[in-house]
Steps between C-alpha positions, in 0.01 A plus 500: 500500500301453181758425231276385214133497407334292231141556407253655260484869417168612651523878447741740335556858604766750402816380671360201685318173456268302723615140482252232606698231682271224621210737555707771671561821306847649543556858386849507346673808360672417171711678238277663240692319226333167591223435250231296673140401433219417742459125530856402408715289730796684643802429718653801675825512694412729787659732748304568820547850640410511870418834653360587841140496381521351152610192307565563130587246231707580192506240225726423205482253215872420527703428815777719360267802496411433864870487595565830324196654676640388836846638415340836417318500834838474673597844370427784740219715363356231271166365612283236340314751281821638349647150453181381331496815286851420377402143410186633328697753298783281372586135469717351773787460250481865397476605863808294589695647207407854602620434854822322399580771243441777754203662324281657770329715235350183348367399842353843566264456204288269716211679674586569864875459451699821494860569405629466858321170549640376168850598613449320834388183319805508274733567795362216715429232238758548224767274648249239620348471155838498326601200710168324446497534120874446461606479138198302383282798414603748237471848644416755234577851612281686252170318570382787719580744217292295255208490744535875564496573126193283438306642795588852386336409168179408683535124545431350843784356702352152459489541119857630501621204706319253278668653193838499676467129579446426129831653393776260394799468732746394228654697348493786753299796370570869535255708703355655182454158340329366815256790497434458127434126533284551809291755309466257211378232744250739658375610159384149405 
């Protein structure tokens, strides 16, 4: 198993990177949210997918993202492309909250993930993720609504998530106030 690669970014393509590790170039599929530059040093936590006639590497900047990717692969009907699409569409925290809060519609916004697949993910992972995050992570039920409102206004999901992460947690805000403050952040 190849669990981690450290090397220099040799080439970038849409959705994957070629990482030069000691003169050997590894093609690694990555979430599109990773912002990389050719020539920079990079450490990726990897998952090796072994198929009958193919070995495919998937890489993540954080070990937590890799664990979530592997949990998603354990759900019937979710392959590596759909799991990577989910991690490219939303942050791992937002993805966890959507699953724990039972919001398959938020998951189905990722390309290649339909409503039924979103429901299957929620059904299979909700309890696992609830146990793993315990009471340490504040679960905000209306985050998916804020993201839906911002994307309906033409912002990308990544922009909407970035704005959502900038919102204060204390005191708790109403849905309307969250959307207003997110719009103010995006308007800067």
